[in-house]
BAKOL-648570 format. One line per 2 residues: number of its first residue (from 1); their letters; for each residue x, y, z of N, C-alpha, C. Coordinates in Angstrom, 2 decimals, padded with zeros to 5 digits. Layout:
BEGIN
NUM = a = X,Y,Z,X,Y,Z,X,Y,Z  ...
This chain:
BEGIN
1 = mn = -006.28,017.99,-022.86,-005.25,017.08,-022.37,-004.18,016.91,-023.44  -002.90,017.08,-023.05,-001.84,017.03,-024.05,-001.43,015.60,-024.36
3 = eg = -000.59,015.46,-025.41,-000.20,014.13,-025.87,000.58,013.37,-024.80  001.46,014.07,-024.07,002.25,013.42,-023.03,001.38,012.80,-021.95
5 = tn = 000.35,013.54,-021.53,-000.56,013.03,-020.52,-001.30,011.80,-021.02  -001.71,011.83,-022.30,-002.39,010.69,-022.89,-001.52,009.44,-022.89
7 = iv = -000.23,009.63,-023.17,000.70,008.49,-023.18,000.83,007.88,-021.80  000.98,008.75,-020.78,001.12,008.25,-019.40,-000.16,007.58,-018.95
9 = ra = -001.30,008.16,-019.32,-002.59,007.57,-018.97,-002.70,006.16,-019.55  -002.30,006.01,-020.81,-002.35,004.71,-021.46,-001.44,003.71,-020.76
11 = ff = -000.27,004.20,-020.28,000.67,003.33,-019.58,000.04,002.76,-018.31  -000.60,003.62,-017.51,-001.17,003.15,-016.26,-002.36,002.22,-016.49
13 = it = -003.15,002.49,-017.54,-004.26,001.61,-017.87,-003.74,000.23,-018.26  -002.65,000.21,-019.01,-002.03,-001.06,-019.39,-001.51,-001.79,-018.17
15 = ma = -000.86,-001.05,-017.24,-000.33,-001.65,-016.02,-001.41,-002.35,-015.21  -002.61,-001.76,-015.20,-003.69,-002.31,-014.39,-004.18,-003.65,-014.91
17 = ry = -003.84,-004.02,-016.13,-004.27,-005.29,-016.68,-003.45,-006.46,-016.16  -002.30,-006.17,-015.57,-001.40,-007.22,-015.11,-001.36,-007.22,-013.59
19 = fn = -001.25,-008.41,-013.03,-001.18,-008.52,-011.58,-000.21,-009.64,-011.26  001.01,-009.26,-010.86,002.08,-010.21,-010.64,002.18,-010.57,-009.16
21 = iv = 002.23,-011.86,-008.89,002.24,-012.37,-007.52,003.54,-013.11,-007.27  004.14,-012.85,-006.10,005.30,-013.61,-005.66,004.92,-014.34,-004.38
23 = ic = 005.18,-015.64,-004.36,004.88,-016.47,-003.20,006.18,-016.84,-002.49  006.22,-016.64,-001.18,007.39,-016.98,-000.37,006.99,-018.07,000.62
25 = sn = 007.35,-019.30,000.30,006.97,-020.43,001.14,008.18,-021.31,001.38  008.24,-021.90,002.58,009.34,-022.81,002.90,009.23,-024.14,002.18
27 = te = 008.00,-024.51,001.80,007.77,-025.80,001.17,007.02,-025.61,-000.14  007.76,-025.71,-001.24,007.15,-025.50,-002.56,006.06,-026.51,-002.84
29 = sl = 006.24,-027.74,-002.40,005.26,-028.78,-002.70,003.89,-028.48,-002.09  003.88,-027.84,-000.89,002.62,-027.52,-000.24,001.85,-026.42,-000.99
31 = mk = 002.57,-025.61,-001.76,001.94,-024.51,-002.48,001.63,-024.86,-003.93  001.97,-026.09,-004.34,001.85,-026.46,-005.75,000.43,-026.30,-006.27
33 = kt = -000.56,-026.81,-005.53,-001.95,-026.72,-005.99,-002.42,-025.26,-006.02  -001.98,-024.49,-005.04,-002.36,-023.07,-005.00,-001.79,-022.33,-006.20
35 = ie = -000.52,-022.57,-006.51,000.12,-021.91,-007.65,-000.57,-022.31,-008.95  -000.85,-023.61,-009.10,-001.52,-024.08,-010.32,-002.89,-023.44,-010.47
37 = yl = -003.61,-023.30,-009.36,-004.94,-022.69,-009.41,-004.87,-021.23,-009.83  -003.90,-020.49,-009.27,-003.76,-019.08,-009.61,-003.32,-018.89,-011.06
39 = le = -002.48,-019.78,-011.53,-002.07,-019.73,-012.94,-003.26,-019.96,-013.86  -004.15,-020.87,-013.47,-005.37,-021.12,-014.25,-006.25,-019.88,-014.30
41 = kk = -006.20,-019.08,-013.24,-006.99,-017.85,-013.17,-006.27,-016.67,-013.84  -005.20,-016.97,-014.55,-004.47,-015.99,-015.38,-003.66,-014.98,-014.56
43 = yn = -003.25,-015.36,-013.36,-002.32,-014.52,-012.60,-000.89,-014.92,-012.95  000.01,-013.97,-012.91,001.43,-014.26,-013.08,002.01,-014.58,-011.71
45 = vt = 002.47,-015.81,-011.52,002.92,-016.26,-010.20,004.39,-016.68,-010.25  005.17,-016.17,-009.30,006.58,-016.54,-009.17,006.84,-017.00,-007.75
47 = la = 007.66,-018.03,-007.60,008.05,-018.50,-006.27,009.43,-017.93,-005.95  009.49,-017.09,-004.91,010.76,-016.48,-004.53,011.71,-017.53,-003.97
49 = ks = 012.98,-017.40,-004.29,013.99,-018.34,-003.81,014.50,-017.97,-002.42  014.41,-016.70,-002.10,014.93,-016.22,-000.82,014.39,-014.83,-000.53
51 = ed = 014.70,-014.32,000.65,014.32,-012.95,000.99,014.97,-011.95,000.04  016.24,-012.15,-000.27,016.95,-011.24,-001.17,016.34,-011.27,-002.57
53 = dl = 015.96,-012.45,-003.01,015.33,-012.60,-004.33,014.02,-011.80,-004.37  013.25,-011.89,-003.29,011.98,-011.14,-003.22,012.22,-009.64,-003.30
55 = ie = 013.16,-009.13,-002.51,013.43,-007.70,-002.49,013.88,-007.21,-003.87  014.70,-007.98,-004.55,015.16,-007.59,-005.89,014.00,-007.53,-006.87
57 = li = 013.07,-008.47,-006.77,011.90,-008.46,-007.64,011.05,-007.22,-007.40  010.88,-006.86,-006.12,010.06,-005.70,-005.78,010.72,-004.41,-006.26
59 = kk = 012.04,-004.33,-006.17,012.75,-003.13,-006.58,012.58,-002.85,-008.08  012.24,-003.87,-008.83,012.02,-003.70,-010.26,010.60,-003.22,-010.56
61 = dd = 009.81,-003.03,-009.48,008.41,-002.58,-009.62,007.58,-003.57,-010.43  007.92,-004.86,-010.33,007.20,-005.88,-011.09,006.27,-006.71,-010.21
63 = vh = 006.22,-006.41,-008.92,005.44,-007.22,-007.99,004.25,-006.42,-007.47  003.06,-006.99,-007.60,001.85,-006.33,-007.12,001.34,-006.94,-005.82
65 = lv = 001.66,-008.22,-005.60,001.21,-008.90,-004.38,002.27,-009.88,-003.93  002.56,-009.86,-002.62,003.47,-010.83,-002.01,002.66,-011.68,-001.04
67 = iv = 002.74,-012.99,-001.22,002.10,-013.93,-000.30,003.23,-014.64,000.43  003.40,-014.35,001.71,004.59,-014.82,002.42,004.24,-015.60,003.68
69 = el = 004.96,-016.68,003.90,004.78,-017.49,005.10,005.33,-016.75,006.31  004.61,-016.81,007.41,005.01,-016.06,008.61,006.42,-016.43,009.06
71 = dy = 006.71,-017.71,009.10,008.04,-018.16,009.53,008.90,-018.49,008.32  009.04,-017.51,007.43,009.73,-017.74,006.16,011.25,-017.72,006.32
73 = ky = 011.89,-018.81,005.98,013.35,-018.95,005.91,014.07,-018.28,007.09  014.94,-017.31,006.75,015.79,-016.71,007.78,015.17,-015.48,008.44
75 = kd = 014.14,-014.91,007.82,013.52,-013.71,008.37,012.01,-013.92,008.41  011.39,-013.66,009.56,009.95,-013.89,009.65,009.19,-012.91,008.76
77 = gi = 007.96,-013.28,008.42,007.16,-012.50,007.48,006.87,-011.09,007.95  006.76,-010.89,009.26,006.48,-009.55,009.79,007.68,-008.64,009.57
79 = sl = 008.88,-009.14,009.88,010.09,-008.34,009.64,010.28,-008.06,008.16  009.99,-009.06,007.34,010.11,-008.90,005.89,009.12,-007.86,005.38
81 = ts = 007.92,-007.84,005.97,006.93,-006.82,005.60,007.45,-005.43,005.90  008.06,-005.25,007.06,008.63,-003.95,007.42,009.71,-003.53,006.43
83 = di = 010.55,-004.49,006.01,011.59,-004.19,005.02,010.97,-003.72,003.71  009.91,-004.40,003.29,009.24,-004.04,002.03,008.64,-002.65,002.13
85 = rn = 007.99,-002.37,003.26,007.33,-001.07,003.43,008.33,000.08,003.51  009.58,-000.23,003.83,010.60,000.82,003.90,011.26,001.09,002.55
87 = lk = 010.92,000.28,001.54,011.47,000.51,000.21,010.79,001.73,-000.41  011.56,002.54,-001.14,011.00,003.74,-001.77,010.51,003.38,-003.17
89 = qi = 009.37,002.68,-003.20,008.81,002.25,-004.47,007.70,003.19,-004.92  007.52,003.31,-006.24,006.41,004.11,-006.77,005.09,003.53,-006.27
91 = eq = 004.98,002.22,-006.36,003.78,001.54,-005.87,004.19,000.36,-005.01  003.78,000.38,-003.75,004.09,-000.71,-002.84,003.20,-001.92,-003.16
93 = py = 003.75,-003.13,-003.06,002.91,-004.31,-003.29,001.99,-004.56,-002.11  000.88,-005.23,-002.37,000.06,-005.72,-001.29,000.77,-006.93,-000.68
95 = ii = 000.48,-007.20,000.60,001.13,-008.31,001.28,000.09,-009.13,002.04  000.12,-010.45,001.80,-000.70,-011.39,002.54,000.24,-012.33,003.30
97 = lf = 000.06,-012.42,004.61,000.81,-013.37,005.42,-000.04,-014.62,005.64  000.61,-015.78,005.66,-000.13,-016.99,005.99,000.65,-017.81,007.01
99 = sh = -000.09,-018.50,007.89,000.53,-019.28,008.94,-000.51,-020.21,009.57  -000.02,-021.26,010.22,-000.92,-022.14,010.97,-001.23,-021.52,012.33
101 = kq = -000.46,-020.49,012.72,-000.68,-019.83,014.01,-001.90,-018.90,013.94  -002.72,-018.92,014.99,-003.93,-018.10,015.01,-003.94,-017.12,016.18
103 = dd = -002.80,-016.90,016.78,-002.69,-016.00,017.93,-003.07,-014.58,017.54  -003.97,-013.95,018.31,-004.44,-012.60,018.00,-003.30,-011.60,017.99
105 = yi = -002.38,-011.74,018.94,-001.27,-010.78,019.04,-000.41,-010.81,017.77  -000.16,-012.00,017.25,000.63,-012.12,016.02,-000.06,-011.42,014.86
107 = qi = -001.37,-011.62,014.75,-002.09,-011.00,013.64,-002.14,-009.48,013.78  -002.33,-008.99,015.00,-002.35,-007.54,015.22,-000.99,-006.94,014.87
109 = ta = 000.10,-007.62,015.31,001.45,-007.17,015.00,001.68,-007.15,013.50  001.16,-008.17,012.82,001.31,-008.26,011.36,000.62,-007.09,010.68
111 = fn = -000.60,-006.79,011.08,-001.33,-005.67,010.46,-000.65,-004.34,010.77  -000.13,-004.18,011.97,000.57,-002.94,012.32,001.85,-002.76,011.53
113 = sg = 002.44,-003.85,011.06,003.67,-003.76,010.27,003.41,-003.41,008.82  002.13,-003.48,008.40,001.80,-003.10,007.04,001.20,-004.20,006.19
115 = vd = 000.86,-005.33,006.81,000.25,-006.44,006.08,-001.18,-006.06,005.67  -001.58,-006.49,004.49,-002.93,-006.20,004.00,-003.94,-007.28,004.36
117 = df = -003.45,-008.50,004.58,-004.37,-009.59,004.92,-003.58,-010.69,005.63  -004.28,-011.50,006.41,-003.64,-012.60,007.15,-004.56,-013.80,007.03
119 = it = -004.01,-014.93,006.55,-004.84,-016.13,006.41,-004.16,-017.29,007.14  -004.99,-018.20,007.64,-004.46,-019.36,008.34,-004.48,-020.58,007.42
121 = tp = -003.49,-021.41,007.59,-003.38,-022.62,006.79,-004.22,-023.73,007.42  -004.63,-024.73,006.62,-004.27,-024.92,005.22,-004.98,-023.91,004.30
123 = ik = -004.27,-023.49,003.27,-004.80,-022.50,002.33,-005.78,-023.16,001.37  -006.95,-022.58,001.25,-007.93,-023.04,000.26,-007.81,-022.12,-000.96
125 = pi = -007.31,-022.65,-002.08,-007.06,-021.81,-003.26,-008.24,-020.95,-003.69  -009.45,-021.48,-003.62,-010.61,-020.72,-004.10,-010.87,-019.51,-003.20
127 = ll = -010.65,-019.66,-001.89,-010.84,-018.52,-000.97,-009.69,-017.53,-001.09  -008.48,-018.04,-001.29,-007.34,-017.15,-001.49,-007.54,-016.31,-002.74
129 = ea = -008.02,-016.94,-003.80,-008.22,-016.21,-005.06,-009.28,-015.12,-004.90  -010.28,-015.37,-004.06,-011.31,-014.35,-003.80,-010.70,-013.14,-003.11
131 = ri = -009.79,-013.37,-002.19,-009.11,-012.26,-001.50,-008.19,-011.53,-002.46  -007.51,-012.29,-003.30,-006.62,-011.67,-004.28,-007.42,-010.81,-005.26
133 = st = -008.58,-011.29,-005.65,-009.44,-010.53,-006.57,-009.82,-009.18,-005.98  -010.09,-009.16,-004.66,-010.41,-007.89,-003.99,-009.22,-006.94,-004.02
135 = lr = -008.03,-007.47,-003.75,-006.82,-006.64,-003.78,-006.54,-006.16,-005.20  -006.83,-006.99,-006.17,-006.60,-006.57,-007.56,-007.49,-005.39,-007.93
137 = kr = -008.72,-005.40,-007.46,-009.61,-004.27,-007.72,-009.08,-003.00,-007.07  -008.53,-003.16,-005.86,-007.92,-002.00,-005.19,-006.72,-001.50,-005.99
139 = fe = -005.94,-002.44,-006.52,-004.79,-002.08,-007.35,-005.22,-001.31,-008.59  -006.27,-001.76,-009.24,-006.75,-001.08,-010.44,-007.24,000.33,-010.11
141 = nr = -007.86,000.49,-008.94,-008.28,001.82,-008.50,-007.08,002.71,-008.24  -006.01,002.12,-007.65,-004.78,002.87,-007.40,-004.18,003.34,-008.72
143 = ma = -004.18,002.46,-009.71,-003.63,002.82,-011.02,-004.42,003.99,-011.63  -005.74,003.94,-011.47,-006.57,005.01,-012.01,-006.25,006.35,-011.36
145 = hl = -005.99,006.32,-010.04,-005.69,007.56,-009.33,-004.29,008.07,-009.60  -003.42,007.20,-010.15,-002.06,007.63,-010.47,-001.98,008.37,-011.79
147 = vp = -003.04,008.36,-012.58,-003.04,009.08,-013.84,-002.84,010.56,-013.56  -001.84,011.18,-014.15,-001.54,012.58,-013.84,-002.71,013.51,-014.11
149 = qe = -002.92,014.43,-013.21,-003.93,015.47,-013.40,-003.25,016.73,-013.92  -003.96,017.45,-014.74,-003.38,018.66,-015.32,-003.57,019.85,-014.39
151 = ve = -003.18,019.65,-013.14,-003.24,020.71,-012.15,-001.87,020.83,-011.51  -001.33,021.99,-011.45,-000.02,022.20,-010.87,-000.14,023.03,-009.60
153 = ht = 000.44,022.51,-008.52,000.47,023.24,-007.26,001.89,023.77,-007.09  002.05,025.06,-007.14,003.39,025.64,-007.18,004.07,025.66,-005.81
155 = nf = 003.30,025.82,-004.72,003.91,025.92,-003.40,003.99,024.59,-002.66  003.23,023.62,-003.14,003.16,022.34,-002.45,002.89,021.25,-003.46
157 = fv = 003.71,020.18,-003.39,003.58,019.10,-004.37,003.93,017.77,-003.72  003.16,016.74,-004.03,003.43,015.40,-003.53,004.07,014.59,-004.64
159 = dr = 005.31,014.19,-004.43,006.06,013.42,-005.42,005.99,011.94,-005.03  005.07,011.20,-005.64,004.89,009.78,-005.31,006.06,008.94,-005.78
161 = eq = 006.74,009.38,-006.82,007.85,008.58,-007.35,008.99,008.50,-006.34  009.28,009.61,-005.67,010.37,009.64,-004.70,009.88,009.57,-003.25
163 = yl = 008.56,009.51,-003.07,007.96,009.52,-001.74,008.44,010.74,-000.96  008.30,011.91,-001.59,008.71,013.16,-000.97,007.60,014.19,-001.06
165 = ii = 007.59,015.10,-000.10,006.73,016.27,-000.16,007.60,017.45,-000.56  007.18,018.19,-001.59,007.91,019.38,-002.03,007.12,020.59,-001.55
167 = an = 007.67,021.31,-000.58,006.99,022.48,-000.02,007.95,023.66,000.00  007.55,024.73,-000.70,008.39,025.94,-000.77,009.82,025.60,-001.21
169 = nq = 009.89,024.74,-002.25,011.17,024.35,-002.86,012.05,023.50,-001.95  011.47,022.96,-000.87,012.21,022.06,000.01,011.66,020.65,-000.11
171 = ki = 012.57,019.67,-000.09,012.16,018.27,-000.15,012.03,017.73,001.27  010.85,017.22,001.58,010.57,016.75,002.94,010.14,015.29,002.90
173 = sl = 010.75,014.48,003.75,010.42,013.06,003.83,009.52,012.80,005.03  008.50,011.99,004.82,007.59,011.61,005.90,007.58,010.09,006.05
175 = pr = 007.25,009.58,007.24,007.02,008.14,007.38,005.92,007.70,006.40  005.96,006.44,006.01,005.09,005.95,004.94,003.60,006.24,005.17
177 = ke = 003.09,005.90,006.35,001.67,006.10,006.61,001.30,007.58,006.52  002.16,008.44,007.04,001.88,009.87,007.01,001.96,010.41,005.60
179 = fe = 002.91,009.89,004.82,002.98,010.30,003.42,001.70,009.92,002.69  001.22,008.70,002.92,000.00,008.25,002.26,-001.21,009.08,002.69
181 = mv = -001.25,009.49,003.95,-002.35,010.34,004.41,-002.34,011.68,003.70  -001.15,012.29,003.63,-001.03,013.58,002.94,-001.38,013.43,001.47
183 = nl = -000.87,012.38,000.84,-001.14,012.17,-000.58,-002.63,011.98,-000.84  -003.31,011.25,000.05,-004.75,011.03,-000.11,-005.51,012.35,-000.06
185 = my = -005.17,013.20,000.88,-005.84,014.50,000.98,-005.45,015.41,-000.17  -004.20,015.31,-000.61,-003.70,016.13,-001.71,-004.42,015.79,-003.02
187 = qn = -004.68,014.49,-003.22,-005.36,014.05,-004.44,-006.86,014.32,-004.40  -007.38,014.62,-003.20,-008.83,014.85,-003.04,-009.04,016.11,-002.20
189 = vh = -008.65,017.25,-002.76,-008.57,018.49,-001.98,-009.93,018.99,-001.49  -011.02,018.53,-002.09,-012.33,019.02,-001.70,-013.05,018.07,-000.74
191 = kt = -012.39,017.01,-000.34,-013.03,016.02,000.53,-012.48,016.11,001.96  -013.37,015.98,002.92,-012.97,015.88,004.32,-012.92,014.40,004.71
193 = ft = -011.78,013.97,005.21,-011.59,012.56,005.54,-011.81,012.32,007.03  -012.64,011.34,007.33,-012.87,010.95,008.72,-011.79,009.97,009.17
195 = rh = -011.75,009.70,010.46,-010.81,008.69,010.96,-011.10,007.34,010.33  -012.38,007.06,010.12,-012.75,005.78,009.50,-012.26,005.71,008.05
197 = df = -012.27,006.85,007.34,-011.74,006.88,005.97,-010.25,006.51,005.96  -009.49,007.15,006.84,-008.05,006.86,006.90,-007.81,005.40,007.31
199 = ak = -008.58,004.94,008.29,-008.40,003.57,008.78,-008.64,002.56,007.66  -009.64,002.82,006.85,-009.99,001.90,005.77,-009.05,002.01,004.59
201 = li = -008.74,003.25,004.17,-007.98,003.46,002.93,-006.48,003.34,003.12  -005.97,003.70,004.29,-004.52,003.67,004.52,-004.09,002.44,005.31
203 = wn = -004.82,002.14,006.37,-004.45,000.99,007.21,-005.14,-000.30,006.80  -006.24,-000.18,006.05,-007.05,-001.35,005.70,-007.48,-002.10,006.97
205 = sp = -007.75,-001.33,008.01,-008.13,-001.91,009.30,-009.07,-000.95,010.01  -010.38,-001.17,009.94,-011.36,-000.26,010.56,-011.11,-000.03,012.05
207 = ev = -010.49,-001.01,012.73,-010.27,-000.88,014.17,-009.36,000.29,014.52  -008.49,000.68,013.59,-007.56,001.78,013.83,-008.31,003.08,014.13
209 = an = -009.49,003.23,013.56,-010.27,004.46,013.76,-010.66,004.65,015.22  -010.68,003.57,015.99,-011.10,003.65,017.38,-009.93,003.88,018.34
211 = tr = -008.76,004.12,017.80,-007.58,004.39,018.62,-007.12,005.83,018.37  -006.02,006.21,019.05,-005.47,007.56,018.87,-004.42,007.59,017.76
213 = ti = -004.26,006.48,017.05,-003.20,006.37,016.03,-003.28,007.47,014.99  -004.45,007.70,014.42,-004.59,008.68,013.34,-004.32,010.09,013.85
215 = di = -004.81,010.41,015.05,-004.57,011.73,015.63,-003.08,011.98,015.83  -002.37,010.94,016.26,-000.92,011.07,016.48,-000.22,011.35,015.16
217 = hi = -000.63,010.66,014.09,-000.01,010.89,012.78,-000.33,012.29,012.25  -001.55,012.73,012.44,-001.93,014.09,012.02,-001.07,015.12,012.75
219 = rn = -000.89,014.92,014.04,-000.08,015.84,014.83,001.37,015.87,014.33  001.88,014.71,013.96,003.26,014.66,013.47,003.39,015.32,012.10
221 = ir = 002.38,015.14,011.25,002.38,015.81,009.93,002.42,017.31,010.11  001.61,017.81,011.03,001.59,019.26,011.28,002.92,019.75,011.85
223 = ri = 003.53,018.93,012.68,004.81,019.31,013.27,005.88,019.47,012.18  005.82,018.60,011.17,006.84,018.61,010.12,006.50,019.61,009.01
225 = lg = 005.23,019.66,008.59,004.84,020.49,007.45,004.25,021.84,007.85  003.94,022.00,009.12,003.33,023.25,009.58,001.92,023.02,010.06
227 = nd = 001.53,023.74,011.09,000.22,023.54,011.70,-000.94,023.85,010.77  -000.69,024.69,009.76,-001.79,025.12,008.89,-002.03,024.18,007.71
229 = ii = -001.18,023.16,007.52,-001.30,022.33,006.32,-002.56,021.48,006.31  -003.03,021.09,007.51,-004.24,020.27,007.60,-005.28,021.02,008.41
231 = kt = -006.48,021.12,007.86,-007.59,021.78,008.54,-008.47,020.73,009.23  -008.92,021.05,010.41,-009.80,020.15,011.15,-011.23,020.67,011.09
233 = tk = -012.13,019.81,010.67,-013.55,020.13,010.74,-014.10,019.40,011.96  -014.38,020.14,013.00,-014.72,019.56,014.29,-015.88,018.57,014.17
235 = gi = -015.67,017.41,014.72,-016.71,016.38,014.72,-016.80,015.60,013.42  -016.00,015.98,012.41,-016.08,015.29,011.12,-014.73,014.66,010.75
237 = gy = -013.71,015.51,010.52,-012.43,014.95,010.12,-011.45,015.99,009.64  -010.63,015.61,008.68,-009.51,016.43,008.25,-009.52,016.63,006.74
239 = ti = -008.99,017.78,006.33,-008.82,018.06,004.91,-007.55,018.89,004.74  -006.96,018.81,003.57,-005.76,019.60,003.32,-006.16,021.06,003.10
241 = nr = -005.32,021.97,003.52,-005.61,023.39,003.40,-005.34,023.83,001.95  -006.40,024.00,001.18,-006.26,024.34,-000.25,-005.59,025.68,-000.45
243 = dl = -005.70,026.57,000.52,-005.11,027.91,000.37,-003.58,027.86,000.35  -003.00,026.78,000.86,-001.55,026.69,000.90,-000.97,025.95,-000.31
245 = l = -001.83,025.42,-001.16,-001.34,024.68,-002.32,-000.95,025.60,-003.45
């Protein structure tokens, strides 16, 4: 391993030690105890002043988790989640929505927009911190997987920094979920991924495995990158075609 790789590895390990949280709430006083509790647990917590303030913070790649009220200010939390997911960030923040509303349709819509978790108010700080701790572990695992590998694929490359696929010297853009699916297979070329794997690792929602969602995304990836890019193991799942890398 060369010196440059060691430096980058050290950078990502250092990044994993920090977990910055931005809270978007209409009423600061209602979140005071929650913020104080999270600060005691050594999290870095910031209260966003507005939707624009939140987006600017995320663009600096300084935000690891956004906790946003469903009916936040001028834009609801679901629409704001979609805006965040459309940002071309090296690492997307996790998102937790909170609301007094418990309607199933709202929660399903929230998860489909890219939310990682949904909690109902009143918020219990100790339970919220337990959920945050789980997301932090996922974040640390993501950081570990971002450490550059000393393997070069000349015909096919996944550029996570620009969210692009480089194939035969062409830059190709994919929708976020499809990019993450390709990247997951690209980083694990010897593993066959089941629908349940994709549902858990990409959607964070096991229920997705029981729908046609993943098959539709696979079909679209093949349409854009070529039918041979993903191999199907009948009755098991999908893997990237190593012969094309």
